[in-house]
mmCIF file of the N, C-alpha and C atoms, coordinates in Angstrom:
data_MODEL
# 
_entry.id   MODEL 
# 
loop_
_atom_site.group_PDB 
_atom_site.id 
_atom_site.type_symbol 
_atom_site.label_atom_id 
_atom_site.label_alt_id 
_atom_site.label_comp_id 
_atom_site.label_asym_id 
_atom_site.label_entity_id 
_atom_site.label_seq_id 
_atom_site.pdbx_PDB_ins_code 
_atom_site.Cartn_x 
_atom_site.Cartn_y 
_atom_site.Cartn_z 
_atom_site.occupancy 
_atom_site.B_iso_or_equiv 
_atom_site.pdbx_formal_charge 
_atom_site.auth_seq_id 
_atom_site.auth_comp_id 
_atom_site.auth_asym_id 
_atom_site.auth_atom_id 
_atom_site.pdbx_PDB_model_num 
ATOM 1   N N  . MET A 1 1  ? -0.717  -0.451  -39.386 1.00 0.00 ? 1  MET A N  1 
ATOM 2   C CA . MET A 1 1  ? 0.545   -0.724  -38.719 1.00 0.00 ? 1  MET A CA 1 
ATOM 3   C C  . MET A 1 1  ? 0.909   -2.184  -38.970 1.00 0.00 ? 1  MET A C  1 
ATOM 4   N N  . THR A 1 2  ? 2.067   -2.400  -39.460 1.00 0.00 ? 2  THR A N  1 
ATOM 5   C CA . THR A 1 2  ? 2.508   -3.769  -39.723 1.00 0.00 ? 2  THR A CA 1 
ATOM 6   C C  . THR A 1 2  ? 3.204   -4.317  -38.487 1.00 0.00 ? 2  THR A C  1 
ATOM 7   N N  . ARG A 1 3  ? 3.008   -5.591  -38.272 1.00 0.00 ? 3  ARG A N  1 
ATOM 8   C CA . ARG A 1 3  ? 3.649   -6.241  -37.130 1.00 0.00 ? 3  ARG A CA 1 
ATOM 9   C C  . ARG A 1 3  ? 4.827   -7.055  -37.623 1.00 0.00 ? 3  ARG A C  1 
ATOM 10  N N  . ILE A 1 4  ? 5.844   -7.047  -36.863 1.00 0.00 ? 4  ILE A N  1 
ATOM 11  C CA . ILE A 1 4  ? 7.022   -7.841  -37.205 1.00 0.00 ? 4  ILE A CA 1 
ATOM 12  C C  . ILE A 1 4  ? 6.823   -9.199  -36.541 1.00 0.00 ? 4  ILE A C  1 
ATOM 13  N N  . PRO A 1 5  ? 6.737   -10.279 -37.305 1.00 0.00 ? 5  PRO A N  1 
ATOM 14  C CA . PRO A 1 5  ? 6.322   -11.572 -36.755 1.00 0.00 ? 5  PRO A CA 1 
ATOM 15  C C  . PRO A 1 5  ? 7.275   -12.183 -35.740 1.00 0.00 ? 5  PRO A C  1 
ATOM 16  N N  . PHE A 1 6  ? 8.550   -11.820 -35.728 1.00 0.00 ? 6  PHE A N  1 
ATOM 17  C CA . PHE A 1 6  ? 9.474   -12.472 -34.807 1.00 0.00 ? 6  PHE A CA 1 
ATOM 18  C C  . PHE A 1 6  ? 9.573   -11.772 -33.456 1.00 0.00 ? 6  PHE A C  1 
ATOM 19  N N  . LEU A 1 7  ? 8.945   -10.601 -33.292 1.00 0.00 ? 7  LEU A N  1 
ATOM 20  C CA . LEU A 1 7  ? 9.106   -9.879  -32.037 1.00 0.00 ? 7  LEU A CA 1 
ATOM 21  C C  . LEU A 1 7  ? 8.388   -10.564 -30.872 1.00 0.00 ? 7  LEU A C  1 
ATOM 22  N N  . ARG A 1 8  ? 7.184   -11.058 -31.078 1.00 0.00 ? 8  ARG A N  1 
ATOM 23  C CA . ARG A 1 8  ? 6.456   -11.674 -29.970 1.00 0.00 ? 8  ARG A CA 1 
ATOM 24  C C  . ARG A 1 8  ? 7.170   -12.931 -29.462 1.00 0.00 ? 8  ARG A C  1 
ATOM 25  N N  . PRO A 1 9  ? 7.580   -13.866 -30.314 1.00 0.00 ? 9  PRO A N  1 
ATOM 26  C CA . PRO A 1 9  ? 8.319   -15.027 -29.787 1.00 0.00 ? 9  PRO A CA 1 
ATOM 27  C C  . PRO A 1 9  ? 9.640   -14.632 -29.113 1.00 0.00 ? 9  PRO A C  1 
ATOM 28  N N  . ALA A 1 10 ? 10.305  -13.604 -29.646 1.00 0.00 ? 10 ALA A N  1 
ATOM 29  C CA . ALA A 1 10 ? 11.550  -13.153 -29.024 1.00 0.00 ? 10 ALA A CA 1 
ATOM 30  C C  . ALA A 1 10 ? 11.268  -12.583 -27.636 1.00 0.00 ? 10 ALA A C  1 
ATOM 31  N N  . TYR A 1 11 ? 10.195  -11.802 -27.516 1.00 0.00 ? 11 TYR A N  1 
ATOM 32  C CA . TYR A 1 11 ? 9.810   -11.252 -26.214 1.00 0.00 ? 11 TYR A CA 1 
ATOM 33  C C  . TYR A 1 11 ? 9.489   -12.377 -25.238 1.00 0.00 ? 11 TYR A C  1 
ATOM 34  N N  . ASP A 1 12 ? 8.694   -13.354 -25.672 1.00 0.00 ? 12 ASP A N  1 
ATOM 35  C CA . ASP A 1 12 ? 8.333   -14.471 -24.801 1.00 0.00 ? 12 ASP A CA 1 
ATOM 36  C C  . ASP A 1 12 ? 9.576   -15.240 -24.348 1.00 0.00 ? 12 ASP A C  1 
ATOM 37  N N  . ALA A 1 13 ? 10.520  -15.464 -25.261 1.00 0.00 ? 13 ALA A N  1 
ATOM 38  C CA . ALA A 1 13 ? 11.739  -16.195 -24.909 1.00 0.00 ? 13 ALA A CA 1 
ATOM 39  C C  . ALA A 1 13 ? 12.575  -15.408 -23.899 1.00 0.00 ? 13 ALA A C  1 
ATOM 40  N N  . LEU A 1 14 ? 12.718  -14.116 -24.110 1.00 0.00 ? 14 LEU A N  1 
ATOM 41  C CA . LEU A 1 14 ? 13.499  -13.297 -23.171 1.00 0.00 ? 14 LEU A CA 1 
ATOM 42  C C  . LEU A 1 14 ? 12.803  -13.190 -21.822 1.00 0.00 ? 14 LEU A C  1 
ATOM 43  N N  . SER A 1 15 ? 11.492  -13.120 -21.844 1.00 0.00 ? 15 SER A N  1 
ATOM 44  C CA . SER A 1 15 ? 10.745  -13.057 -20.597 1.00 0.00 ? 15 SER A CA 1 
ATOM 45  C C  . SER A 1 15 ? 10.928  -14.346 -19.801 1.00 0.00 ? 15 SER A C  1 
ATOM 46  N N  . ALA A 1 16 ? 10.805  -15.493 -20.463 1.00 0.00 ? 16 ALA A N  1 
ATOM 47  C CA . ALA A 1 16 ? 11.002  -16.775 -19.782 1.00 0.00 ? 16 ALA A CA 1 
ATOM 48  C C  . ALA A 1 16 ? 12.431  -16.889 -19.250 1.00 0.00 ? 16 ALA A C  1 
ATOM 49  N N  . TYR A 1 17 ? 13.402  -16.438 -20.013 1.00 0.00 ? 17 TYR A N  1 
ATOM 50  C CA . TYR A 1 17 ? 14.797  -16.465 -19.565 1.00 0.00 ? 17 TYR A CA 1 
ATOM 51  C C  . TYR A 1 17 ? 14.980  -15.593 -18.322 1.00 0.00 ? 17 TYR A C  1 
ATOM 52  N N  . GLY A 1 18 ? 14.337  -14.428 -18.316 1.00 0.00 ? 18 GLY A N  1 
ATOM 53  C CA . GLY A 1 18 ? 14.444  -13.538 -17.158 1.00 0.00 ? 18 GLY A CA 1 
ATOM 54  C C  . GLY A 1 18 ? 13.828  -14.131 -15.905 1.00 0.00 ? 18 GLY A C  1 
ATOM 55  N N  . TRP A 1 19 ? 12.724  -14.875 -16.044 1.00 0.00 ? 19 TRP A N  1 
ATOM 56  C CA . TRP A 1 19 ? 12.087  -15.486 -14.878 1.00 0.00 ? 19 TRP A CA 1 
ATOM 57  C C  . TRP A 1 19 ? 12.995  -16.505 -14.195 1.00 0.00 ? 19 TRP A C  1 
ATOM 58  N N  . LEU A 1 20 ? 13.961  -17.060 -14.928 1.00 0.00 ? 20 LEU A N  1 
ATOM 59  C CA . LEU A 1 20 ? 14.889  -17.991 -14.304 1.00 0.00 ? 20 LEU A CA 1 
ATOM 60  C C  . LEU A 1 20 ? 15.722  -17.307 -13.228 1.00 0.00 ? 20 LEU A C  1 
ATOM 61  N N  . PHE A 1 21 ? 16.024  -16.051 -13.422 1.00 0.00 ? 21 PHE A N  1 
ATOM 62  C CA . PHE A 1 21 ? 16.864  -15.322 -12.479 1.00 0.00 ? 21 PHE A CA 1 
ATOM 63  C C  . PHE A 1 21 ? 16.055  -14.565 -11.431 1.00 0.00 ? 21 PHE A C  1 
ATOM 64  N N  . ILE A 1 22 ? 14.888  -14.083 -11.815 1.00 0.00 ? 22 ILE A N  1 
ATOM 65  C CA . ILE A 1 22 ? 14.070  -13.290 -10.890 1.00 0.00 ? 22 ILE A CA 1 
ATOM 66  C C  . ILE A 1 22 ? 13.229  -14.189 -10.006 1.00 0.00 ? 22 ILE A C  1 
ATOM 67  N N  . GLY A 1 23 ? 12.616  -15.187 -10.595 1.00 0.00 ? 23 GLY A N  1 
ATOM 68  C CA . GLY A 1 23 ? 11.713  -16.055 -9.857  1.00 0.00 ? 23 GLY A CA 1 
ATOM 69  C C  . GLY A 1 23 ? 10.320  -15.460 -9.828  1.00 0.00 ? 23 GLY A C  1 
ATOM 70  N N  . PRO A 1 24 ? 9.367   -16.199 -9.300  1.00 0.00 ? 24 PRO A N  1 
ATOM 71  C CA . PRO A 1 24 ? 7.998   -15.680 -9.257  1.00 0.00 ? 24 PRO A CA 1 
ATOM 72  C C  . PRO A 1 24 ? 7.872   -14.507 -8.280  1.00 0.00 ? 24 PRO A C  1 
ATOM 73  N N  . VAL A 1 25 ? 6.963   -13.636 -8.563  1.00 0.00 ? 25 VAL A N  1 
ATOM 74  C CA . VAL A 1 25 ? 6.715   -12.477 -7.704  1.00 0.00 ? 25 VAL A CA 1 
ATOM 75  C C  . VAL A 1 25 ? 5.902   -12.954 -6.502  1.00 0.00 ? 25 VAL A C  1 
ATOM 76  N N  . PRO A 1 26 ? 6.333   -12.634 -5.271  1.00 0.00 ? 26 PRO A N  1 
ATOM 77  C CA . PRO A 1 26 ? 5.571   -13.084 -4.100  1.00 0.00 ? 26 PRO A CA 1 
ATOM 78  C C  . PRO A 1 26 ? 4.220   -12.380 -4.027  1.00 0.00 ? 26 PRO A C  1 
ATOM 79  N N  . PRO A 1 27 ? 3.240   -13.037 -3.420  1.00 0.00 ? 27 PRO A N  1 
ATOM 80  C CA . PRO A 1 27 ? 1.932   -12.383 -3.294  1.00 0.00 ? 27 PRO A CA 1 
ATOM 81  C C  . PRO A 1 27 ? 2.032   -11.176 -2.359  1.00 0.00 ? 27 PRO A C  1 
ATOM 82  N N  . PRO A 1 28 ? 1.156   -10.201 -2.513  1.00 0.00 ? 28 PRO A N  1 
ATOM 83  C CA . PRO A 1 28 ? 1.216   -9.020  -1.632  1.00 0.00 ? 28 PRO A CA 1 
ATOM 84  C C  . PRO A 1 28 ? 0.931   -9.413  -0.183  1.00 0.00 ? 28 PRO A C  1 
ATOM 85  N N  . GLU A 1 29 ? 1.546   -8.665  0.728   1.00 0.00 ? 29 GLU A N  1 
ATOM 86  C CA . GLU A 1 29 ? 1.347   -8.929  2.150   1.00 0.00 ? 29 GLU A CA 1 
ATOM 87  C C  . GLU A 1 29 ? -0.084  -8.615  2.550   1.00 0.00 ? 29 GLU A C  1 
ATOM 88  N N  . ARG A 1 30 ? -0.621  -9.432  3.409   1.00 0.00 ? 30 ARG A N  1 
ATOM 89  C CA . ARG A 1 30 ? -1.945  -9.156  3.959   1.00 0.00 ? 30 ARG A CA 1 
ATOM 90  C C  . ARG A 1 30 ? -1.737  -8.610  5.363   1.00 0.00 ? 30 ARG A C  1 
ATOM 91  N N  . ARG A 1 31 ? -2.022  -7.355  5.521   1.00 0.00 ? 31 ARG A N  1 
ATOM 92  C CA . ARG A 1 31 ? -1.825  -6.711  6.820   1.00 0.00 ? 31 ARG A CA 1 
ATOM 93  C C  . ARG A 1 31 ? -3.158  -6.592  7.537   1.00 0.00 ? 31 ARG A C  1 
ATOM 94  N N  . PRO A 1 32 ? -3.137  -6.629  8.861   1.00 0.00 ? 32 PRO A N  1 
ATOM 95  C CA . PRO A 1 32 ? -4.394  -6.454  9.589   1.00 0.00 ? 32 PRO A CA 1 
ATOM 96  C C  . PRO A 1 32 ? -4.897  -5.019  9.413   1.00 0.00 ? 32 PRO A C  1 
ATOM 97  N N  . PRO A 1 33 ? -6.193  -4.808  9.532   1.00 0.00 ? 33 PRO A N  1 
ATOM 98  C CA . PRO A 1 33 ? -6.720  -3.442  9.379   1.00 0.00 ? 33 PRO A CA 1 
ATOM 99  C C  . PRO A 1 33 ? -6.199  -2.528  10.490  1.00 0.00 ? 33 PRO A C  1 
ATOM 100 N N  . LEU A 1 34 ? -6.067  -1.267  10.164  1.00 0.00 ? 34 LEU A N  1 
ATOM 101 C CA . LEU A 1 34 ? -5.575  -0.289  11.143  1.00 0.00 ? 34 LEU A CA 1 
ATOM 102 C C  . LEU A 1 34 ? -6.650  -0.042  12.201  1.00 0.00 ? 34 LEU A C  1 
ATOM 103 N N  . THR A 1 35 ? -6.233  -0.051  13.447  1.00 0.00 ? 35 THR A N  1 
ATOM 104 C CA . THR A 1 35 ? -7.179  0.173   14.543  1.00 0.00 ? 35 THR A CA 1 
ATOM 105 C C  . THR A 1 35 ? -6.832  1.412   15.359  1.00 0.00 ? 35 THR A C  1 
ATOM 106 N N  . GLY A 1 36 ? -5.843  2.143   14.968  1.00 0.00 ? 36 GLY A N  1 
ATOM 107 C CA . GLY A 1 36 ? -5.461  3.340   15.705  1.00 0.00 ? 36 GLY A CA 1 
ATOM 108 C C  . GLY A 1 36 ? -3.955  3.469   15.718  1.00 0.00 ? 36 GLY A C  1 
ATOM 109 N N  . PRO A 1 37 ? -3.429  4.353   16.553  1.00 0.00 ? 37 PRO A N  1 
ATOM 110 C CA . PRO A 1 37 ? -1.975  4.528   16.624  1.00 0.00 ? 37 PRO A CA 1 
ATOM 111 C C  . PRO A 1 37 ? -1.286  3.259   17.128  1.00 0.00 ? 37 PRO A C  1 
ATOM 112 N N  . ALA A 1 38 ? -0.015  3.139   16.812  1.00 0.00 ? 38 ALA A N  1 
ATOM 113 C CA . ALA A 1 38 ? 0.789   2.005   17.260  1.00 0.00 ? 38 ALA A CA 1 
ATOM 114 C C  . ALA A 1 38 ? 0.874   1.984   18.788  1.00 0.00 ? 38 ALA A C  1 
ATOM 115 N N  . PRO A 1 39 ? 1.250   0.850   19.393  1.00 0.00 ? 39 PRO A N  1 
ATOM 116 C CA . PRO A 1 39 ? 1.259   0.748   20.855  1.00 0.00 ? 39 PRO A CA 1 
ATOM 117 C C  . PRO A 1 39 ? 2.068   1.822   21.579  1.00 0.00 ? 39 PRO A C  1 
ATOM 118 N N  . LEU A 1 40 ? 3.229   2.225   21.065  1.00 0.00 ? 40 LEU A N  1 
ATOM 119 C CA . LEU A 1 40 ? 4.036   3.226   21.773  1.00 0.00 ? 40 LEU A CA 1 
ATOM 120 C C  . LEU A 1 40 ? 3.928   4.614   21.148  1.00 0.00 ? 40 LEU A C  1 
ATOM 121 N N  . HIS A 1 41 ? 2.899   4.850   20.366  1.00 0.00 ? 41 HIS A N  1 
ATOM 122 C CA . HIS A 1 41 ? 2.682   6.161   19.761  1.00 0.00 ? 41 HIS A CA 1 
ATOM 123 C C  . HIS A 1 41 ? 2.355   7.169   20.862  1.00 0.00 ? 41 HIS A C  1 
ATOM 124 N N  . PRO A 1 42 ? 2.803   8.420   20.734  1.00 0.00 ? 42 PRO A N  1 
ATOM 125 C CA . PRO A 1 42 ? 2.547   9.416   21.789  1.00 0.00 ? 42 PRO A CA 1 
ATOM 126 C C  . PRO A 1 42 ? 1.060   9.599   22.115  1.00 0.00 ? 42 PRO A C  1 
ATOM 127 N N  . GLU A 1 43 ? 0.180   9.411   21.146  1.00 0.00 ? 43 GLU A N  1 
ATOM 128 C CA . GLU A 1 43 ? -1.245  9.571   21.443  1.00 0.00 ? 43 GLU A CA 1 
ATOM 129 C C  . GLU A 1 43 ? -1.754  8.485   22.381  1.00 0.00 ? 43 GLU A C  1 
ATOM 130 N N  . ARG A 1 44 ? -1.116  7.322   22.374  1.00 0.00 ? 44 ARG A N  1 
ATOM 131 C CA . ARG A 1 44 ? -1.521  6.258   23.300  1.00 0.00 ? 44 ARG A CA 1 
ATOM 132 C C  . ARG A 1 44 ? -0.862  6.435   24.669  1.00 0.00 ? 44 ARG A C  1 
ATOM 133 N N  . LEU A 1 45 ? 0.271   7.133   24.711  1.00 0.00 ? 45 LEU A N  1 
ATOM 134 C CA . LEU A 1 45 ? 0.995   7.282   25.972  1.00 0.00 ? 45 LEU A CA 1 
ATOM 135 C C  . LEU A 1 45 ? 0.431   8.399   26.840  1.00 0.00 ? 45 LEU A C  1 
ATOM 136 N N  . CYS A 1 46 ? -0.139  9.425   26.243  1.00 0.00 ? 46 CYS A N  1 
ATOM 137 C CA . CYS A 1 46 ? -0.654  10.542  27.039  1.00 0.00 ? 46 CYS A CA 1 
ATOM 138 C C  . CYS A 1 46 ? -2.079  10.217  27.497  1.00 0.00 ? 46 CYS A C  1 
ATOM 139 N N  . PRO A 1 47 ? -2.484  10.730  28.652  1.00 0.00 ? 47 PRO A N  1 
ATOM 140 C CA . PRO A 1 47 ? -3.835  10.468  29.134  1.00 0.00 ? 47 PRO A CA 1 
ATOM 141 C C  . PRO A 1 47 ? -4.875  11.129  28.222  1.00 0.00 ? 47 PRO A C  1 
ATOM 142 N N  . GLN A 1 48 ? -6.072  10.593  28.227  1.00 0.00 ? 48 GLN A N  1 
ATOM 143 C CA . GLN A 1 48 ? -7.145  11.166  27.416  1.00 0.00 ? 48 GLN A CA 1 
ATOM 144 C C  . GLN A 1 48 ? -7.551  12.521  27.982  1.00 0.00 ? 48 GLN A C  1 
ATOM 145 N N  . ARG A 1 49 ? -7.571  13.516  27.127  1.00 0.00 ? 49 ARG A N  1 
ATOM 146 C CA . ARG A 1 49 ? -7.990  14.859  27.528  1.00 0.00 ? 49 ARG A CA 1 
ATOM 147 C C  . ARG A 1 49 ? -9.172  15.263  26.668  1.00 0.00 ? 49 ARG A C  1 
ATOM 148 N N  . PRO A 1 50 ? -10.001 16.158  27.142  1.00 0.00 ? 50 PRO A N  1 
ATOM 149 C CA . PRO A 1 50 ? -11.110 16.607  26.312  1.00 0.00 ? 50 PRO A CA 1 
ATOM 150 C C  . PRO A 1 50 ? -10.591 17.388  25.094  1.00 0.00 ? 50 PRO A C  1 
ATOM 151 N N  . LEU A 1 51 ? -11.374 17.342  24.017  1.00 0.00 ? 51 LEU A N  1 
ATOM 152 C CA . LEU A 1 51 ? -10.973 18.033  22.794  1.00 0.00 ? 51 LEU A CA 1 
ATOM 153 C C  . LEU A 1 51 ? -11.045 19.544  22.974  1.00 0.00 ? 51 LEU A C  1 
ATOM 154 N N  . THR A 1 52 ? -10.148 20.241  22.289  1.00 0.00 ? 52 THR A N  1 
ATOM 155 C CA . THR A 1 52 ? -10.194 21.703  22.290  1.00 0.00 ? 52 THR A CA 1 
ATOM 156 C C  . THR A 1 52 ? -11.283 22.150  21.317  1.00 0.00 ? 52 THR A C  1 
ATOM 157 N N  . ALA A 1 53 ? -11.554 23.442  21.301  1.00 0.00 ? 53 ALA A N  1 
ATOM 158 C CA . ALA A 1 53 ? -12.582 23.980  20.398  1.00 0.00 ? 53 ALA A CA 1 
ATOM 159 C C  . ALA A 1 53 ? -12.201 23.731  18.938  1.00 0.00 ? 53 ALA A C  1 
ATOM 160 N N  . ALA A 1 54 ? -10.922 23.907  18.615  1.00 0.00 ? 54 ALA A N  1 
ATOM 161 C CA . ALA A 1 54 ? -10.471 23.667  17.242  1.00 0.00 ? 54 ALA A CA 1 
ATOM 162 C C  . ALA A 1 54 ? -10.620 22.192  16.876  1.00 0.00 ? 54 ALA A C  1 
ATOM 163 N N  . GLU A 1 55 ? -10.316 21.290  17.807  1.00 0.00 ? 55 GLU A N  1 
ATOM 164 C CA . GLU A 1 55 ? -10.456 19.858  17.544  1.00 0.00 ? 55 GLU A CA 1 
ATOM 165 C C  . GLU A 1 55 ? -11.920 19.461  17.382  1.00 0.00 ? 55 GLU A C  1 
ATOM 166 N N  . HIS A 1 56 ? -12.807 20.084  18.164  1.00 0.00 ? 56 HIS A N  1 
ATOM 167 C CA . HIS A 1 56 ? -14.245 19.835  17.999  1.00 0.00 ? 56 HIS A CA 1 
ATOM 168 C C  . HIS A 1 56 ? -14.715 20.284  16.618  1.00 0.00 ? 56 HIS A C  1 
ATOM 169 N N  . ALA A 1 57 ? -14.222 21.440  16.154  1.00 0.00 ? 57 ALA A N  1 
ATOM 170 C CA . ALA A 1 57 ? -14.608 21.932  14.829  1.00 0.00 ? 57 ALA A CA 1 
ATOM 171 C C  . ALA A 1 57 ? -14.115 20.988  13.740  1.00 0.00 ? 57 ALA A C  1 
ATOM 172 N N  . LEU A 1 58 ? -12.902 20.502  13.868  1.00 0.00 ? 58 LEU A N  1 
ATOM 173 C CA . LEU A 1 58 ? -12.374 19.544  12.904  1.00 0.00 ? 58 LEU A CA 1 
ATOM 174 C C  . LEU A 1 58 ? -13.178 18.238  12.911  1.00 0.00 ? 58 LEU A C  1 
ATOM 175 N N  . ALA A 1 59 ? -13.539 17.776  14.092  1.00 0.00 ? 59 ALA A N  1 
ATOM 176 C CA . ALA A 1 59 ? -14.333 16.538  14.188  1.00 0.00 ? 59 ALA A CA 1 
ATOM 177 C C  . ALA A 1 59 ? -15.684 16.717  13.525  1.00 0.00 ? 59 ALA A C  1 
ATOM 178 N N  . ARG A 1 60 ? -16.302 17.880  13.692  1.00 0.00 ? 60 ARG A N  1 
ATOM 179 C CA . ARG A 1 60 ? -17.593 18.151  13.041  1.00 0.00 ? 60 ARG A CA 1 
ATOM 180 C C  . ARG A 1 60 ? -17.450 18.148  11.533  1.00 0.00 ? 60 ARG A C  1 
ATOM 181 N N  . GLN A 1 61 ? -16.353 18.729  11.027  1.00 0.00 ? 61 GLN A N  1 
ATOM 182 C CA . GLN A 1 61 ? -16.118 18.750  9.570   1.00 0.00 ? 61 GLN A CA 1 
ATOM 183 C C  . GLN A 1 61 ? -15.919 17.341  9.024   1.00 0.00 ? 61 GLN A C  1 
ATOM 184 N N  . LEU A 1 62 ? -15.232 16.511  9.767   1.00 0.00 ? 62 LEU A N  1 
ATOM 185 C CA . LEU A 1 62 ? -14.983 15.155  9.301   1.00 0.00 ? 62 LEU A CA 1 
ATOM 186 C C  . LEU A 1 62 ? -16.249 14.297  9.306   1.00 0.00 ? 62 LEU A C  1 
ATOM 187 N N  . ARG A 1 63 ? -17.114 14.529  10.264  1.00 0.00 ? 63 ARG A N  1 
ATOM 188 C CA . ARG A 1 63 ? -18.358 13.758  10.339  1.00 0.00 ? 63 ARG A CA 1 
ATOM 189 C C  . ARG A 1 63 ? -19.376 14.206  9.307   1.00 0.00 ? 63 ARG A C  1 
ATOM 190 N N  . GLY A 1 64 ? -19.271 15.430  8.868   1.00 0.00 ? 64 GLY A N  1 
ATOM 191 C CA . GLY A 1 64 ? -20.164 15.919  7.816   1.00 0.00 ? 64 GLY A CA 1 
ATOM 192 C C  . GLY A 1 64 ? -21.329 16.683  8.271   1.00 0.00 ? 64 GLY A C  1 
# 
């Protein structure tokens, strides 16, 4: 495969020109780890009830 020698400098020039308008990409947000449902989520608003038989079976499957 032959390379065309002017393509890389042209790409670099266009890329640098584009950065003038876009600017640097901001770093990704650092979010705190999830600790459960949000404060006003329905699971936090209802009182704690014992698990049903189906919920116990699901919990056993998840634990392994």
